[in-house]
Every structure is written in structure tokens, then in C-alpha cells.
C-alpha positions as CSV (number, residue, x, y, z in Angstrom):
1,X,-45.1,-8.1,18.0
2,X,-41.9,-8.9,19.8
3,X,-38.8,-7.5,18.3
4,X,-35.0,-7.5,19.0
5,X,-32.8,-4.5,19.7
6,X,-29.1,-4.9,19.6
7,X,-27.3,-2.9,22.3
8,X,-23.6,-2.0,22.0
9,X,-21.9,-2.3,25.4
10,X,-19.2,-0.1,26.7
11,X,-16.9,-3.1,26.6
12,X,-17.4,-3.4,22.9
13,X,-19.5,-6.6,23.1
14,X,-23.2,-6.6,22.1
15,X,-26.4,-7.7,23.8
16,X,-29.5,-8.8,22.0
17,X,-32.7,-7.7,23.9
18,X,-36.2,-9.0,23.0
19,X,-38.9,-6.4,23.8
20,X,-42.7,-6.8,23.7
21,X,-45.8,-5.5,25.4
22,X,-47.6,-8.1,27.5
23,X,-50.7,-9.3,25.6
24,X,-49.7,-7.3,22.6
25,X,-51.9,-4.3,23.5
26,X,-50.7,-0.7,23.9
27,X,-51.6,-0.8,27.6
28,X,-49.6,-3.9,28.2
29,X,-46.5,-3.7,30.4
30,X,-43.2,-3.7,28.6
31,X,-41.3,-6.9,29.0
32,X,-37.8,-7.9,27.9
33,X,-35.2,-10.6,28.0
34,X,-31.5,-10.3,27.3
35,X,-29.3,-12.7,25.3
36,X,-25.6,-12.7,24.5
37,X,-26.0,-14.1,21.0
38,X,-28.6,-13.4,18.2
39,X,-29.6,-17.0,17.6
40,X,-31.2,-17.6,21.0
41,X,-32.7,-14.2,20.9
42,X,-34.5,-14.9,17.6
43,X,-35.8,-18.2,18.9
44,X,-37.1,-16.6,22.1
45,X,-38.8,-13.8,20.0
46,X,-40.6,-16.4,18.0
47,X,-41.8,-18.1,21.2
48,X,-43.2,-14.9,22.5
49,X,-45.0,-14.2,19.3
50,X,-46.3,-17.8,19.2
51,X,-47.7,-17.4,22.8
52,X,-49.7,-14.2,22.2
53,X,-47.0,-11.8,23.4
54,X,-46.7,-13.6,26.7
55,X,-43.8,-15.2,28.5
56,X,-43.5,-18.8,27.1
57,X,-44.8,-21.3,29.7
58,X,-42.0,-22.5,32.0
59,X,-39.7,-19.7,31.1
60,X,-38.2,-17.7,34.0
61,X,-36.6,-14.4,33.3
62,X,-32.8,-14.6,33.3
63,X,-32.9,-18.4,33.6
64,X,-34.7,-19.9,30.7
65,X,-37.0,-22.8,30.8
66,X,-37.4,-24.3,34.2
67,X,-39.5,-27.3,34.9
68,X,-41.6,-27.2,38.1
69,X,-39.9,-30.2,39.4
70,X,-36.4,-29.2,38.2
71,X,-33.9,-29.6,41.0
72,X,-31.9,-26.6,42.2
73,X,-28.6,-25.8,40.5
74,X,-25.9,-28.1,41.9
75,X,-23.4,-26.3,44.1
76,X,-20.7,-27.5,41.8
77,X,-22.1,-25.4,39.0
78,X,-22.1,-22.2,41.1
79,X,-19.3,-19.9,40.2
80,X,-17.3,-20.0,43.5
81,X,-17.2,-23.8,43.8
82,X,-16.6,-24.3,40.1
83,X,-13.8,-21.7,39.8
84,X,-11.9,-23.2,42.8
85,X,-12.3,-26.7,41.4
86,X,-11.0,-25.6,38.0
87,X,-7.9,-24.0,39.4
88,X,-7.3,-27.0,41.7
89,X,-7.2,-29.3,38.7
90,X,-4.8,-27.3,36.6
91,X,-1.7,-29.4,35.9
92,X,0.6,-26.9,34.1
93,X,1.1,-24.3,36.9
94,X,3.2,-24.1,40.1
95,X,1.8,-24.2,43.6
96,X,2.6,-20.4,43.9
97,X,0.6,-19.7,40.8
98,X,-2.3,-21.9,42.0
99,X,-2.3,-19.9,45.3
100,X,-2.4,-16.6,43.4
101,X,-5.2,-17.8,41.1
102,X,-7.2,-18.8,44.2
103,X,-6.6,-15.4,45.8
104,X,-7.7,-13.7,42.5
105,X,-10.9,-15.7,42.5
106,X,-11.7,-14.8,46.1
107,X,-10.9,-11.1,45.9
108,X,-11.7,-10.1,42.3
109,X,-14.3,-12.5,40.9
110,X,-16.5,-13.9,43.6
111,X,-17.7,-10.5,44.9
112,X,-19.3,-9.9,41.5
113,X,-20.2,-13.5,40.3
114,X,-20.6,-15.5,43.5
115,X,-24.4,-15.8,43.0
116,X,-24.2,-16.8,39.4
117,X,-24.0,-20.2,37.8
118,X,-21.4,-21.2,35.2
119,X,-24.0,-23.4,33.6
120,X,-27.1,-22.4,31.5
121,X,-29.2,-23.5,34.5
122,X,-29.9,-21.1,37.3
123,X,-28.8,-17.4,37.4
124,X,-26.5,-17.4,34.4
125,X,-23.7,-15.1,33.3
126,X,-24.4,-12.5,30.6
127,X,-22.1,-10.1,28.8
128,X,-23.7,-7.3,30.9
129,X,-22.3,-8.9,34.0
130,X,-18.8,-9.0,32.4
131,X,-19.0,-5.4,31.3
132,X,-20.2,-4.1,34.6
133,X,-17.4,-6.0,36.4
134,X,-14.8,-4.4,34.1
135,X,-16.3,-0.9,34.7
136,X,-16.2,-1.5,38.5
137,X,-12.6,-2.6,38.3
138,X,-11.7,0.5,36.3
139,X,-13.5,2.8,38.6
140,X,-12.4,1.2,41.9
141,X,-16.0,0.3,42.8
142,X,-16.9,-2.7,45.0
143,X,-18.9,-5.7,43.7
144,X,-22.5,-6.5,44.6
145,X,-21.3,-9.1,47.3
146,X,-18.7,-6.9,48.9
147,X,-19.5,-5.9,52.5
148,X,-21.0,-2.4,52.8
149,X,-18.3,0.3,53.1
150,X,-15.7,-1.7,51.2
151,X,-13.2,0.6,49.5
152,X,-11.4,-0.4,46.3
153,X,-8.8,1.2,44.1
154,X,-8.9,1.5,40.3
155,X,-7.1,-1.2,38.5
156,X,-4.7,-0.7,35.6
157,X,-5.6,-2.0,32.2
158,X,-3.0,-4.8,32.3
159,X,-4.4,-6.1,35.7
160,X,-7.9,-6.1,34.3
161,X,-6.7,-8.0,31.2
162,X,-5.0,-10.6,33.4
163,X,-8.1,-11.1,35.6
164,X,-10.3,-11.3,32.5
165,X,-8.1,-14.0,31.1
166,X,-8.6,-16.1,34.2
167,X,-12.3,-15.6,34.1
168,X,-12.4,-16.4,30.4
169,X,-10.6,-19.7,31.0
170,X,-12.9,-20.7,33.8
171,X,-16.1,-20.1,31.8
172,X,-14.5,-21.7,28.7
173,X,-14.0,-24.9,30.6
174,X,-17.7,-24.9,31.2
175,X,-18.3,-24.6,27.5
176,X,-15.9,-27.5,26.6
177,X,-17.0,-29.7,29.5
178,X,-18.4,-33.2,28.7
179,X,-21.3,-32.7,28.6
180,X,-21.2,-28.9,28.0
181,X,-22.6,-26.8,30.9
182,X,-23.3,-23.8,28.7
183,X,-23.5,-22.9,25.0
184,X,-21.1,-19.9,24.8
185,X,-18.6,-18.0,26.8
186,X,-19.9,-14.5,27.8
187,X,-16.3,-13.3,28.0
188,X,-15.8,-13.7,24.3
189,X,-15.4,-10.6,22.2
190,X,-15.0,-8.4,25.3
191,X,-13.2,-5.1,24.5
192,X,-10.8,-4.6,27.3
193,X,-9.6,-1.1,28.4
194,X,-6.4,0.1,26.9
195,X,-3.5,1.2,29.0
196,X,-2.0,4.6,29.2
197,X,0.2,4.8,26.1
198,X,1.9,7.9,27.3
199,X,3.7,6.0,30.1
200,X,6.4,3.5,29.6
201,X,6.3,0.3,31.8
202,X,10.0,-0.2,31.5
203,X,12.9,2.2,32.3
204,X,16.0,2.0,30.1
205,X,19.2,3.5,31.4
206,X,21.9,5.0,29.2
207,X,25.5,3.9,30.1
208,X,26.2,7.3,31.6
209,X,23.0,7.1,33.7
210,X,23.9,3.7,35.0
211,X,27.3,5.1,35.9
212,X,25.6,7.7,38.1
213,X,23.5,5.1,39.8
214,X,26.5,2.8,40.2
215,X,28.4,5.4,42.1
216,X,25.8,5.3,44.9
217,X,25.4,1.5,45.3
218,X,26.9,0.1,48.5
219,X,30.1,-1.9,48.1
220,X,28.5,-5.2,49.2
221,X,25.8,-4.9,46.5
222,X,27.9,-3.6,43.6
223,X,28.9,-7.0,42.2
224,X,25.3,-8.2,42.0
225,X,24.1,-5.0,40.4
226,X,26.9,-5.1,37.8
227,X,26.0,-8.7,37.1
228,X,22.4,-8.0,36.7
229,X,22.9,-5.2,34.1
230,X,25.7,-6.9,32.2
231,X,23.9,-10.3,31.8
232,X,20.2,-9.4,31.7
233,X,19.4,-12.2,34.1
234,X,16.3,-12.1,36.3
235,X,16.7,-11.6,40.0
236,X,15.6,-15.1,40.7
237,X,18.3,-16.4,38.3
238,X,21.2,-14.2,39.4
239,X,20.7,-15.0,43.1
240,X,20.6,-18.7,42.4
241,X,24.0,-18.8,40.6
242,X,26.6,-21.3,41.9
243,X,30.3,-21.8,41.0
244,X,29.3,-25.0,39.1
245,X,27.3,-22.9,36.6
246,X,30.5,-21.2,35.2
247,X,33.1,-22.2,32.6
248,X,35.8,-19.5,33.3
249,X,38.8,-21.0,31.6
250,X,39.3,-21.6,27.9
251,X,38.7,-19.6,24.7
252,X,35.0,-18.8,25.4
253,X,34.1,-18.4,29.1
254,X,30.4,-18.9,29.7
255,X,27.6,-18.9,32.2
256,X,24.9,-21.6,32.2
257,X,21.5,-20.7,33.7
258,X,20.0,-23.9,35.0
259,X,18.1,-23.0,38.2
260,X,16.1,-20.2,39.8
261,X,14.4,-19.3,43.0
262,X,10.7,-20.4,43.0
263,X,7.9,-19.5,45.4
264,X,6.0,-22.2,47.4
265,X,2.3,-22.0,47.4
266,X,2.2,-21.9,51.2
267,X,5.0,-19.3,51.3
268,X,8.8,-19.4,51.2
269,X,11.1,-20.2,48.3
270,X,13.1,-23.1,46.9
271,X,15.6,-23.7,44.1
272,X,14.0,-25.2,41.0
273,X,14.1,-25.1,37.2
274,X,14.2,-21.8,35.4
275,X,11.0,-20.0,34.4
276,X,10.6,-21.7,31.0
277,X,12.4,-24.2,28.8
278,X,14.1,-21.3,26.9
279,X,15.2,-19.8,30.2
280,X,17.7,-22.7,30.5
281,X,20.4,-21.0,28.5
282,X,24.1,-20.3,28.1
283,X,25.6,-16.8,28.1
284,X,29.1,-15.9,26.8
285,X,31.1,-13.7,29.2
286,X,33.3,-10.7,28.7
287,X,36.7,-10.5,30.3
288,X,35.3,-8.0,32.9
289,X,32.5,-10.5,33.7
290,X,35.0,-13.3,34.1
291,X,36.9,-11.3,36.6
292,X,33.8,-10.5,38.5
293,X,32.6,-14.0,38.7
294,X,36.0,-15.4,39.5
295,X,36.1,-13.1,42.4
296,X,32.7,-14.2,43.6
297,X,33.5,-17.9,43.2
298,X,36.7,-17.8,45.0
299,X,36.7,-20.0,48.1
300,X,33.2,-21.3,47.3
301,X,32.1,-24.9,47.0
302,X,30.5,-25.9,43.6
303,X,27.0,-25.8,45.1
304,X,27.4,-22.6,47.2
305,X,25.5,-19.4,46.3
306,X,27.9,-16.8,44.8
307,X,25.8,-13.8,45.8
308,X,24.8,-13.8,49.5
309,X,23.5,-11.3,52.0
310,X,25.9,-9.8,54.5
311,X,24.7,-12.2,57.2
312,X,25.0,-15.2,54.8
313,X,22.3,-17.0,52.9
314,X,20.4,-15.8,49.8
315,X,19.5,-12.2,49.3
316,X,15.8,-11.6,49.9
317,X,14.4,-9.3,47.1
318,X,12.5,-7.1,49.6
319,X,15.4,-6.6,51.9
320,X,17.8,-5.8,49.0
321,X,15.3,-3.3,47.6
322,X,14.8,-1.6,50.9
323,X,18.4,-1.5,52.2
324,X,20.4,-1.4,49.0
325,X,18.4,-0.4,45.9
326,X,16.2,2.4,47.3
327,X,19.0,4.2,49.1
328,X,21.1,4.1,45.9
329,X,18.2,5.5,43.9
330,X,17.6,8.2,46.3
331,X,21.2,9.3,46.3
332,X,21.4,9.0,42.5
333,X,18.3,11.1,42.0
334,X,19.7,13.8,44.3
335,X,22.9,13.7,42.2
336,X,21.0,14.3,38.9
337,X,19.6,11.0,37.7
338,X,16.1,11.8,36.4
339,X,14.9,8.2,36.2
340,X,13.8,5.8,38.9
341,X,14.3,2.2,37.6
342,X,13.2,-1.0,39.3
343,X,15.7,-3.8,39.8
344,X,14.1,-5.6,36.9
345,X,14.8,-2.6,34.7
346,X,18.4,-3.6,34.7
347,X,17.3,-6.5,32.5
348,X,15.6,-4.1,30.2
349,X,18.6,-1.8,30.2
350,X,20.8,-4.8,29.2
351,X,18.5,-5.5,26.3
352,X,18.5,-1.8,25.2
353,X,22.4,-1.8,25.2
354,X,22.4,-4.9,23.0
355,X,20.0,-3.3,20.5
356,X,22.1,-0.1,20.4
357,X,25.0,-2.4,19.6
358,X,23.1,-3.8,16.6
359,X,22.8,-7.3,18.1
360,X,20.0,-9.1,16.2
361,X,16.7,-9.7,18.0
362,X,16.9,-13.5,17.8
363,X,20.2,-13.4,19.6
364,X,18.7,-11.1,22.3
365,X,15.8,-13.5,22.6
366,X,18.1,-16.4,23.3
367,X,20.2,-14.4,25.7
368,X,17.2,-13.1,27.8
369,X,15.5,-16.5,27.7
370,X,12.3,-15.4,26.1
371,X,10.1,-18.3,25.1
372,X,9.0,-16.5,21.9
373,X,10.6,-13.9,19.6
374,X,7.2,-12.1,19.8
375,X,7.9,-11.3,23.4
376,X,11.3,-9.7,22.5
377,X,9.8,-7.7,19.6
378,X,6.8,-6.5,21.6
379,X,8.9,-5.4,24.5
380,X,12.0,-3.9,22.7
381,X,10.9,-3.4,19.1
382,X,10.4,0.3,19.6
383,X,14.1,0.7,20.4
384,X,15.0,-0.5,16.9
385,X,14.7,3.1,15.6
386,X,18.4,3.4,16.5
387,X,18.9,1.4,13.3
388,X,17.1,3.9,11.0
389,X,20.4,5.1,9.5
390,X,21.3,1.5,8.5
391,X,17.8,1.0,7.0
392,X,18.1,4.2,5.0
393,X,21.6,3.3,3.8
394,X,20.5,-0.2,2.7
395,X,17.5,1.1,0.7
396,X,19.6,3.8,-0.9
397,X,22.2,1.3,-1.9
398,X,19.6,-1.1,-3.4
399,X,17.8,1.7,-5.3
400,X,21.1,3.1,-6.5
401,X,22.0,-0.3,-7.9
402,X,18.7,-0.5,-9.6
403,X,19.0,2.9,-11.2
404,X,22.5,2.1,-12.4
405,X,21.2,-1.1,-14.0
406,X,18.4,0.8,-15.8
407,X,20.9,3.3,-17.2
408,X,23.2,0.6,-18.5
409,X,20.3,-1.1,-20.3
410,X,19.2,2.2,-21.8
411,X,22.7,2.8,-23.1
């Protein structure tokens, strides 16, 4: 009799495999068929038992029931064509993101899934396909469709998670299509690899550490570095600032973030709206910041850039890193700085200074332009331990008041 064996995959998902001996005899060859979900596996087991321990008529292993006159799977349902069409029709992404998604599909998905169908017709996706793909990405192994001799590097857990999210969305659109192309998403319930918890993604500089780094920054880059760490702005925001973005007179000088550099899909950059709705924000300025920005705005037209490269025009991030940031880091490391922050770590450093100053997380969220407080908590919540003394004092005060009340009642 046919039976089902549930197999736990390395990804954490499960496969349901129907086993039987052809014809039911001991000498019959072992046969099997794999399913992602228990329901289809149970129905197939019953079909095998009902047909004398034989493959059900019209069933093709790995494909299901196929009629003799059934047409070939349309090209539009094969993974490569379907994935490209899916990304091409997304309406909530930039041209640059669309270009990146297309590149991800070509480089990281098609070499594994190019011969599979997103529908339940033809060679279909299974959870085993997803698990093997993740293992290959972890191990730096090429896919089945890569040219012989292709070398790959192991991918970090975060990169794998990002690619899995894209694949999940593509296959989920096949599930929710009208009419549906498949019954379920094989990416569902995948257990993704965990990152290395011993390494921090972000670098936070103490004020004294920043002072060491600052001493080695070239004079023509000092203002922009000070502005980055003192405002927490992103590189694409700080380099897009114009004099019209400032209110430098009055009781509360402020800076308004209302544009940022964006990437074009075909290459190049342009000035556009900030990253998200919450990124369009107002920051109050200290007297020192007012002096810095007044100096940068002097002699500029309202729509001029206030931070420009020595030859004029906007700073290019790669040029700035190679000719200003890296030399400063090298010199600072030689002078005793033990950390090697990225430019973006100045933003993280700014957040850490605010937390050390007991600034509430919702205020930090608004200042950094995070769309959700969850982002702020996830990224900087571990720094809140600097408030442990305040927590202990608050609990002791409350419990002390409760004890006093109990004593008064007893008296």
C-alpha cells in the first residue's frame, strides 16, 4: 500500500513524499512522488492505491495529470518570462529599483529556476527547489543553468532573505492571479539562514572617537562630515541641500528635508522626492549648525547646492569615499581609532548620541525620517541599556511608594 513520509528540509519547511512498490509486490520497483502540502499528497496516495499500486493514468512524475493532447506550457508561464513581466508591471517602485530587480532575477534566480514553470502545469516549483537554491547561495555554489566553471561567492543571510522576498512575491502573484496559476506558494514557511549575531552591521562612534576621525578629514570635506554626523541625514539628502531649505533666522532655526538624489534605471542621478513620506521632515538646528550652514549658503542662489565637489557640481559618493573618507579613516586608524565606520555610520552615530542624551525613540524616528517606529527600535533599541539606571530608579521609587502605603494602612 502507498504511504506518505514527511521529510523535514534543512530550510525548516516540510515535503510530503508518497512511496509505493510498483504493482504492490515485494519485487516491484520503488516509486515516489513529492508534494509541498499534505492534502495533495493524500489524494495522490489514494489514487495510487485505487490503481493497483501503479502510477495513475495520465500522471507524469513532477508534473501531475497531463492529457495526451495538452498543449505545451505557455512561455508566459515559464519562470524567466513571468518574473520579468511581474517586475515590469510593478507600479510602486522606482526605475532604479526595477533595474535592480531585473538584474537579481537574471543573476540569482534564473540560473536555478529558468526551466521551471510558475504554474501547476509543466515542471513545477517545489520546496526542495527553494531549499537547494538557498543552500547553494549560502555555499557559493552555481545553479544548474550556470555555465560550467562558474564561480560564486557565499551570500550573507540578509542578501539571501532579500532575494527570497523577491522570489516569494513573484510566485505569490501566480497564486493570486485571476485565474490562479498554482494552488500554493512553495516559498511559504521557508526557514531562512540567520545572520552572524556576533558582528554588528552598524558602527557607532563615541564623541571622542569622532574627534579623532575629524582631525584627519581634509578641510574641503570637513563641513559635510560635520553636517552628516550632527543631523543624521542620509548622503543623498545632505548632498541635495539648497539654501531655500533653511530657516536660519528667528527663535528656532530649522532645516527642511524636501529632496534627495535618486538613481535612474539606465544610470545617472536626478533630484527627486525623499526616500519615503516620513523622510520629508524638519530638523531643528543648534547654534553651531546654524553657523555651519550660514557659511555654506553664503553667496549661493536659493536653488544652488550648498555642498559641492572642489571642481563644482554635486559630490559623487564613490569619489568622496575614495579621495576623502578612506584617507581620513586610514590616518585615524594609524592614530589609534580602532573602528572603521562607513559614511552611513555617521547617521547611526547621530542616533546613538541622541539615545545617550535620553531623547525619546519617537522623536529620533521623526528626526531620522523612519517610516515606522519599528525600524528605529529594531536598529537602535539595543542602545537603550544606557537608560538602565533610570529604569531601576523609577521601579525603586514606585515600589518604595507602595511599601510606604502598606505601612500606613497597617498602622
